[in-house]
N, C-alpha and C positions, 0 to 999 in steps of 0.2 A: 326508400328505393325509388329510382326514376321509373315511372310507370311506362313512359314511351319506350324506354330501353327494354323493359320487360316484355312489352308487346312485340317489339322487333325480334327479340330473342326467340319468342314463341313462333313467330312467322318463319324464322330460319329453321327452327326445329320441324315445323310442319313440312317445309319444303324438302328437307333431307329425309325425314322419316316416312313421308307419305308419297314422295315423288316416285314414279315408276310403279305405283300400285295399279293393278288392273281391276276393272269393275267386277270381274268374276272372283276376286279374292274371297276366300271362305271366311266364315265367322271366326274361326280360330285365329287366323292371321290378323283380322281386325281387332280382336281382343288383345293380342300380344302388343299391337302397336299402341293401343290405348294405354296399356300398362307401362309401356316404354315411355310414352309421352308424360304420364303422371310422374314417374320417377325422375325423368329429365327436368320437368318443371320444378320439382322439389330441389333438385341439384342446383338449379339457377337461383332459387330463393336462398338456399344455404350459402352459395357463393356471394350473393349480394349482402349477406349478413356476416361475411368473412369467417365462415366456418368450413374450411376446406375438407376436413376429415369427414364431416357429415355429407357434404356435397359429393365427395368422391364415392361414398357408399351408395348414394342415389344413382349416380351415373353407372356404376358397376351393375346395379340392378336393372337399369334401363337397357344396358347392352346385352343382358341375358335374354331379353325379349326381342330386341332388334339389334343384331350384332354389327350390321353394316350401316352405322350412323357416324359419319365423319365429325359432326359437331359434338356428339357425346364422347367420342375418343379424344377429340381435341380438348374439351373441358376437363375430362378425367386426367389427361396428361398434364394440363396446367396445374391442377390441384396436387398431383403427385410431386410436381416441381416445388410447389409451395411447402409441401410436407417433407421435402428433402430426399425423395426417392427418385433419383435421376434415371435409373435403369427402367423402372416402370413407366416413367414419363416418356422416355424415348420409345418404348414399345408401343404406347398409345399413339404417339405422333406418327410413327411408321405405319400403323394400322390406318390412321386417318389419311395419310398420303396414298396408300394403296387404294383406298376407296375413291379418293378425289385427287388423282395424280397431276391434274392440270392447275390445281389451286396454287397460285403464287404465294399467297399468305401462308399456306401450309408449309411450302418449301422454305420460306423465310424463317418460320418458327422452328422448324426442324433444324435448319442451319444454325440458328442461334444456340440450340441445345448442344449440338456438336462443337460449336465454337467455344461455349462455356467449358465443356469438358477439355477442349484443347488448351484453354487458358490455365485451367487447374493443373493439367499435366505439365505445362510449361513451368509453372511456379514450383512444381515438385521435381523439376529437372528430368521428367520422363519425356524426353523430346521426341522419340519415335512414336509414342502413343499420341502425343500432342499433335504432331504433324499429320498422323493418320486421321484424326478427328477434324483438323482444320481443312484437310483436302476434301473430306466428305462435305463439310460445310460450304466450301467454295463451289463444289459441283452443284449443290442445291441452290446457291445464291451467288452466281458468278459476277454479279454487278456490285457486290458489296466492297467498298473501299476498306472498311474496317477489317474484313477478313483477310484481305491481301496484306494489310499492315501487320496483323498477327503472324501471318505466314512469314513475313520478312523478319520479324523478331525471332521466330524459331530457327530460321535458317542462319541468322547472324550468330545466335548463341551456340549453334552446332558447327560454326566455322565455314558455312557455305555462303561466302560473302557475295559471290556473283548472283546467286539465286535471291539472296536477301535484297540486293540493290534492285533487281528486276521487280520484286514484289513491292518494295517501297515506291518505286516509280509508278507502278500500276495503281497503287493505292492513291497516289497524288493525281494520276490521270482521271480516276473515277470520282475523286473528291478533292478539288484544288484548295479546299478550305481545311483539310485535315492537318492541323498544325503539328500533331505528334509525329506524323510521317516525315515532314520536313526536318523536324528536330532530330529524330532518330537517325535518319540518313546522313545529315550533316555531322552529327557527333561521331557516327561510325567512320566517316571519311577522315575526320580529325584524329581519331584514335589510331587509325592505320597510317596516318601521314600521307594520305592520298587526296587529290582533288581539293586542295586546301582553299583555293579561291571559291570554288563552288560550295564547299562546306560552310564558309562564312555566309554566303548568300542564302543557303538553305535555312540556316538557323535564324538569320535576320528575317526571313519570310515567316518562320514559325512565330517570331516575336511580333511581327505585324498583325498576325491573326490572333495572337493571344498575348497582348502587351502585359508586361509585369510578371509573367510566369517565372518564378525563381529558377526552375530547372532549365528553362530555355536561356535565361540570362547566364547561368553557369556554363551551358553548352557554348554560348557565344564567347565567353571569356576563355574557355578551354581551346576553342578553335583559333582564337587570336594567339594564345600561348604556343600552340603547335605551329603556327605560321611565323613565329619569331617576334610577334608584336607584344613585348612584355608589358609596356605601359598600358596599352589598351586592355590587355588580359587582366592586370591588377584592378583596373577601374571596374570592369564588368564583374569579376569574381567577388570583389568587395561589395558591390551592389547586390549580388545574389545572396551573400552571407548576411548582409544587413537587412534583408527582406523580412526576417523574423522566422523563416523556415529553417529548422535545425536539420541538417543533412550531412551525413558522414562524408559523402563523395565531394560535396561542395567545399567542405572544410579541408579535405585532403588536397583538392585542386589548388586552393588558395595557398596552402602550405608549400606545395611544389613550386608555385610561381615565386613566392617569397624567397625560397631557398635559391632558386635560379638567379634572383636579383641580389643575393648576398645578405638578405635580411633574415639571418639565422634565428634570432630570438622570436621574431614573428612567425617564422615557419614552424618552429617548435611548438608554439602556442596553438596554431591551427591543427597540427598533426595530433597533439594531445587531445584537443576537443573532438577531432574525428574519431579517435580511438574510444573516447568516452561514449560516443554515439553508436559505434560498432566495434566492439573489442576483438572481433574475429579477423580484422584486417592485418594479416601478417606482413604485407609489404610496407604498410605505414609504420608498423612496429619496428621493422628493420631500419627504415629511414630515421626514426627517432633514435634508435640505438647507435647508428652510425654518426648522427649529429652529436649525440651526447659524448661518444668516444672522441670525436674530433675536438669537441670543446675541452674535454679533459686533457688531451694532448697539447692543445694550444695553451691551456692554463699552465700545464707543467713546463712547457717551453718558455712561457713568459716568466715564470718564477725563476727558472734557471738563468734566463737572460738577465733578470734583475740582480740575481745573486752575483753573476759574473761581473756586471757593471759595478756593483758595490765593491767587489774585491779589487777590481782594477783601479777604482777611485781611491780606495784605501792604500793601495800600493803606490799610486802616484803621489799621494800626500806624504807617505813615508819617505819616498825617494827625494821629494822636495825638501823635507826637513833635514835629511842627511846632508844633502848638498849645501844647505845653508848653515850647517853646524848646529842646528837646534836639537837634532836628535843624534845621539851617538850611535854609530854603527855597531851591530852586535858582533861580538868576538867569535 
């Protein structure tokens, strides 16, 4: 354990647990604070030994003696997070914030908890709950570019495109190096067929910040495709697929561009690989079925055409033989 760090933690504890004590404090109060300090110290030791359950137990005991200790609530909340109890963690962080409402660090930590809940709700498609948590996080930490980015994602997925654009632009304003914000906004424009020149510029900026990112390369290829630049689209999408990252969307995009170019066998191969990676893609399945049916019809038509040509050739030979007297006409 880092001894200097340990001493610093104890100094912080003394400041919060003993600040505000008046000289006339009675012996009972002093005894409570000593016991609170002892349990808090044991909590720090257990934390440094990576034993969050034991540490949490000590902080709980400490708070029984001195309930208004922001560091104890903070550390207890952090241990609850490690133990997977987000609700208890949130309760402790809120308690710490109430004791020390001016602490920026406290607000940031609390914002991150709400943001984490928002992200989980987003993945679970519970967008109303996700948005509620993200808004709380943004109120606590309004200068966070990452929070505005996630707000943009939630608005985009719920069809609120104007709000999504506003949040993505705000994320970029707070952090001009946030590559994922440039990429998401550019890809969103391309999907909607809007601001296509800006879409290309945005994704190119994302790639400048994170060169070689397969997802961003795919986005660039897709924006080229939506802009009608088929050759550029094929070049970038093939580069994305050849990066080694297996992704259903990337395969599907390449299949779409091959199909548009008339490279039907290549399109079929990419769509099949896309379905292998994500069998739930009904639209890709429909494209494959349409392509297969089209191939069957073309094959059938080709066979009929060949059969017709053979019949005509045979008839021509027969007529030629009759005309020359080699073949006797049928009676």
